[in-house]
C-alpha positions as CSV (number, residue, x, y, z in Angstrom):
1,M,32.7,-62.5,-107.8
2,R,33.8,-66.1,-106.7
3,H,37.3,-65.3,-106.6
4,S,36.5,-62.1,-104.0
5,M,34.8,-63.9,-101.7
6,R,37.2,-66.2,-101.1
7,A,39.5,-63.6,-100.6
8,F,37.9,-62.2,-98.3
9,L,37.5,-65.5,-96.5
10,R,40.9,-65.7,-96.6
11,D,42.2,-62.7,-95.3
12,Y,38.6,-62.7,-92.6
13,R,40.5,-65.8,-91.5
14,Q,43.9,-64.4,-90.7
15,L,42.1,-61.3,-89.0
16,M,40.2,-63.9,-86.9
17,V,44.0,-65.6,-85.8
18,I,45.9,-62.3,-85.6
19,G,43.1,-60.9,-83.6
20,A,42.9,-64.2,-81.7
21,L,46.9,-64.3,-80.8
22,V,46.9,-60.3,-80.3
23,L,43.9,-60.7,-77.5
24,S,45.8,-63.5,-75.7
25,T,49.1,-61.5,-76.2
26,T,47.2,-58.4,-74.3
27,F,45.8,-60.5,-71.8
28,S,49.4,-62.0,-70.7
29,I,51.0,-58.2,-70.8
30,G,48.2,-57.0,-68.3
31,L,48.6,-59.8,-66.3
32,F,52.5,-59.1,-66.2
33,A,51.5,-55.0,-66.1
34,L,50.0,-55.8,-62.8
35,R,52.2,-57.9,-60.8
36,V,54.8,-54.6,-61.5
37,T,52.6,-52.4,-60.4
38,T,51.5,-54.3,-57.5
39,T,54.6,-55.9,-56.1
40,H,57.2,-53.0,-58.1
41,S,59.1,-56.0,-58.8
42,Y,60.2,-56.8,-62.8
43,L,61.3,-60.1,-61.7
44,Y,59.3,-61.9,-64.6
45,A,60.9,-59.8,-67.4
46,F,62.0,-61.9,-69.4
47,L,58.5,-63.3,-70.1
48,P,57.8,-59.8,-72.2
49,W,60.7,-60.0,-74.2
50,N,60.7,-63.7,-75.0
51,L,56.9,-63.5,-76.0
52,F,58.3,-60.5,-78.4
53,L,60.6,-62.8,-79.7
54,A,57.7,-65.6,-80.3
55,W,56.3,-62.8,-82.9
56,I,59.1,-62.3,-84.8
57,P,58.5,-66.8,-86.4
58,M,54.9,-65.2,-86.8
59,I,55.4,-62.6,-88.7
60,F,58.1,-63.7,-90.7
61,A,55.8,-66.6,-91.3
62,L,52.4,-64.4,-92.2
63,T,54.4,-62.0,-94.7
64,A,55.5,-65.4,-96.5
65,Y,52.3,-67.0,-96.3
66,N,50.7,-64.1,-98.2
67,L,54.1,-62.6,-100.6
68,H,53.3,-66.2,-102.3
69,K,50.5,-65.5,-104.4
70,H,52.1,-63.8,-106.2
71,N,54.4,-65.2,-108.7
72,A,57.3,-62.6,-109.5
73,R,60.4,-63.9,-109.4
74,R,61.5,-60.7,-106.5
75,T,58.7,-61.6,-105.0
76,W,60.0,-65.6,-104.3
77,L,62.8,-64.1,-103.6
78,M,61.4,-62.5,-100.4
79,V,59.5,-65.6,-99.7
80,I,62.8,-67.7,-99.4
81,G,64.7,-64.7,-97.3
82,C,61.1,-64.5,-95.0
83,A,61.4,-68.7,-94.5
84,L,65.2,-68.5,-93.8
85,A,64.5,-66.3,-90.8
86,W,61.5,-67.8,-89.6
87,L,63.0,-70.9,-90.0
88,L,66.3,-69.3,-88.1
89,F,64.1,-67.4,-85.2
90,M,61.3,-70.5,-85.2
91,P,62.7,-72.3,-81.7
92,N,62.6,-68.8,-80.1
93,A,58.4,-69.2,-79.7
94,P,58.3,-72.7,-78.2
95,Y,60.8,-71.5,-75.8
96,I,59.0,-69.6,-74.2
97,V,57.3,-73.2,-72.7
98,T,60.6,-74.2,-70.2
99,D,60.5,-70.5,-68.9
100,I,59.0,-72.5,-66.4
101,V,61.8,-73.7,-64.5
102,N,61.5,-70.4,-63.2
103,L,58.9,-70.4,-61.6
104,H,59.1,-70.5,-57.8
105,P,56.6,-68.7,-54.7
106,Q,57.2,-65.0,-53.8
107,P,56.6,-63.2,-51.0
108,N,55.0,-60.7,-52.5
109,A,52.4,-62.3,-55.1
110,P,50.6,-64.9,-54.3
111,F,51.5,-68.1,-56.4
112,W,48.2,-68.8,-58.1
113,Y,48.9,-65.3,-59.9
114,D,52.6,-66.2,-60.9
115,I,51.1,-69.9,-61.9
116,V,48.5,-68.4,-64.2
117,M,50.8,-65.3,-65.7
118,F,53.1,-68.2,-66.8
119,A,50.8,-70.2,-68.5
120,S,49.3,-67.5,-70.1
121,F,52.6,-66.6,-71.9
122,E,53.9,-70.0,-72.3
123,W,50.4,-70.6,-74.1
124,T,50.5,-67.8,-76.2
125,G,54.4,-67.8,-77.5
126,L,53.3,-72.2,-77.7
127,F,50.7,-71.1,-80.0
128,L,52.5,-68.5,-82.0
129,G,55.3,-70.7,-82.8
130,L,52.6,-73.7,-84.2
131,V,50.4,-71.2,-86.1
132,S,53.3,-70.2,-87.8
133,L,54.4,-73.6,-88.9
134,F,50.8,-74.3,-89.6
135,L,51.1,-71.8,-92.8
136,M,54.6,-72.7,-93.7
137,Q,53.7,-76.0,-94.1
138,E,51.1,-75.4,-96.5
139,L,53.2,-73.3,-98.5
140,V,55.4,-76.3,-98.6
141,R,52.4,-78.5,-99.2
142,R,51.1,-76.4,-102.4
143,R,54.6,-76.5,-104.0
144,A,55.9,-79.8,-103.1
145,G,52.9,-82.3,-102.1
146,R,51.5,-83.0,-98.7
147,V,53.5,-85.6,-97.8
148,L,57.1,-83.4,-98.2
149,S,55.3,-81.1,-96.4
150,W,54.4,-83.2,-93.2
151,L,58.5,-84.5,-93.4
152,F,58.8,-80.5,-93.4
153,A,56.9,-80.1,-90.5
154,L,57.9,-82.7,-88.3
155,T,61.8,-81.5,-89.7
156,V,61.3,-78.5,-88.3
157,L,59.8,-79.4,-84.5
158,G,62.8,-81.3,-84.8
159,L,65.1,-79.3,-85.4
160,S,64.0,-76.6,-82.8
161,S,63.1,-78.9,-80.0
162,F,67.5,-78.9,-80.2
163,G,67.4,-75.0,-80.8
164,I,65.5,-74.4,-77.7
165,Y,68.1,-76.7,-75.8
166,L,70.7,-74.6,-77.1
167,G,69.0,-71.8,-76.0
168,R,68.1,-73.2,-72.0
169,F,70.8,-75.3,-71.5
170,L,73.6,-73.4,-73.6
171,R,72.6,-69.7,-73.4
172,W,72.7,-69.7,-77.6
173,N,70.4,-66.7,-78.8
174,S,69.5,-66.9,-83.1
175,W,71.4,-63.9,-83.7
176,D,74.5,-66.1,-82.5
177,V,74.1,-67.0,-86.1
178,F,75.5,-63.8,-86.8
179,L,77.5,-62.7,-83.4
180,N,79.4,-65.8,-82.9
181,P,79.1,-68.4,-86.1
182,R,82.4,-69.9,-85.1
183,Q,81.4,-71.4,-81.2
184,L,78.1,-72.3,-81.9
185,F,78.7,-74.6,-85.2
186,E,81.6,-75.5,-83.1
187,E,79.1,-76.8,-80.0
188,I,76.5,-78.1,-82.6
189,F,79.2,-80.3,-84.2
190,A,80.9,-81.4,-80.8
191,T,77.4,-82.3,-80.2
192,V,76.7,-84.7,-83.4
193,R,80.1,-86.2,-83.3
194,H,80.0,-86.9,-79.4
195,P,76.2,-88.3,-78.8
196,V,76.8,-90.1,-76.0
197,A,79.0,-87.6,-74.4
198,H,75.9,-85.1,-75.2
199,A,73.2,-87.1,-74.6
200,E,71.0,-85.4,-72.4
201,T,70.7,-82.8,-75.6
202,Y,69.4,-86.0,-77.5
203,V,67.2,-87.0,-74.7
204,F,65.9,-83.7,-74.2
205,S,65.5,-83.2,-77.8
206,I,63.4,-86.0,-78.4
207,I,61.2,-85.8,-75.4
208,F,60.1,-82.2,-76.1
209,S,59.6,-83.3,-80.3
210,F,57.3,-85.3,-79.2
211,F,55.6,-82.6,-76.6
212,I,55.3,-79.7,-79.5
213,I,54.5,-82.7,-82.3
214,S,52.0,-84.1,-80.2
215,T,50.6,-80.1,-79.7
216,Y,50.8,-79.3,-83.4
217,L,48.3,-82.4,-84.2
218,M,45.8,-81.6,-82.1
219,L,45.9,-77.7,-83.7
220,V,46.5,-79.5,-88.1
221,A,42.6,-81.5,-86.6
222,M,40.6,-79.0,-84.8
223,A,42.0,-77.2,-88.0
224,N,40.7,-80.1,-90.1
225,F,37.5,-80.3,-87.9
226,R,35.6,-77.7,-89.8
227,H,35.6,-79.6,-93.2
228,E,34.1,-82.6,-91.8
229,P,31.4,-83.6,-94.3
230,H,27.7,-82.9,-93.0
231,E,25.9,-86.3,-93.1
232,T,22.6,-85.7,-93.9
233,V,20.0,-88.1,-91.9
234,P,17.5,-89.3,-93.9
235,V,13.5,-88.6,-92.7
236,S,11.3,-91.7,-91.5
237,P,8.1,-91.4,-93.0
238,T,6.9,-91.8,-89.1
239,D,8.2,-88.8,-87.8
240,N,5.7,-86.7,-90.1
């Protein structure tokens, strides 16, 4: 009975998180659809596409998180496969925050509307990435402990920031690992080999790392807030 209750609560919490993300995604897409309907322009069509890419790491993380409950060897091979795919696509989630560089006043739509629309897409994409990291860190914590799980999370956020730079400024995509691996790794190797010549890459990666790390810490703090022990306030005899 207790095991069934725990399973129900775990699934219920997952559904609550997924439901909130779906609702936020629906709202974002609705804002975009309304803009297209009223302006007959697909100017910001990259926003739905980038949000779709932000969902990919979330799907892989959620799959790995639920598969880990089975101890079969074949299942763990699937978990590892999902984890690698998640790591590859993880930068696509926080990447959507950098879409703000494309926001400019347009004559056919109120600027405030575009600001709200961009904020909705960026918040949803960023949160998708952070929640997926939260799930993957939990898997590492259960296998390797709390310290290594935090080392894992911070490393992933740092690598993701570097991946965002590759995508935003050098125009590489996650699938270029398969389509153009040689050119991509040559670019990465040149960045590592000549750090002074690529100072902007390191500055951006460090600053953006601190940004998403601070955001992730807020998410973790809120997730753990409900575990705060309740204090029992003694009742004074004079209160009766």
